[in-house]
N, C-alpha and C positions, 0 to 999 in steps of 0.2 A: 425156277419154273418147276412145278410138279408135273411129272409125266404120267404117273399112275399111283393110285392109292387103293389098297384093299383094307379090310378091317384091321389087319395086323401089320401090313408093310406099306412103306412109302418109297417111291422111286422118283428121283429128280436128277437134273443135270448137276454136274459138279460145279462148285463155286469156289472162289479164292479163299473163302473162310474154311474150306475143307483141307487147307494146306497141312495142318497138324496131323490129320488122319492119313493123308497121302504120304507124308514123311514117314510115319510109322509103318504103313503098309508096304511101301517100296523098299524098306530096309528090313523086313521080316526075313529070317533065314530061308524059309520055304519059298518066298517070292524070289529072292536072289538065286536060289538053286534052280527053280523050275521055270522062271520067266526071264530073269536076268537083271543085271545091275543097270539102273536108269540114271546113275550119277546124281541122285537126289540126296544131298547131305545136310540140308538146313531148310528153314521155312522159305527163304527166297528161292531156292531150287525147286521146292514143292509148288510154289505159286507159278513159277516159270513153266513147270511141267503141266500144270492145269491149263494155263493160258495157251501154250504152244501145242498141247495134245488135245485133251477133250474139248476145250472151248473152241479151238481152231477147227476141229472136226465137225462140231455142230454148225459152225458158220459156213463151212465149205460143203458139207454133205447132209446136214440136217439130223445127224445122229452121232452118238459117241458112247463112252462108258457112262454108267449111271451110278449114283450113290443110292444104295439100298439101306433103309433104316427101319427099325421096329417103331411102330406108332404107339404112343402111350395110351 
């Protein structure tokens, strides 16, 4: 689901296909230092994180983290 688009950016809800991105993001040294270790070590962990975090938040509250990307 696309939440917002501008000429340069797109924002959408996270999807399970974003697991590789989430795996990299949550293991960046700066993420670990300033936000904390979320115990995401592989793609299965990343999918679980997306399901139990952002997807569950959307279902329960109607909002969550968004994936921001540059539009081509």
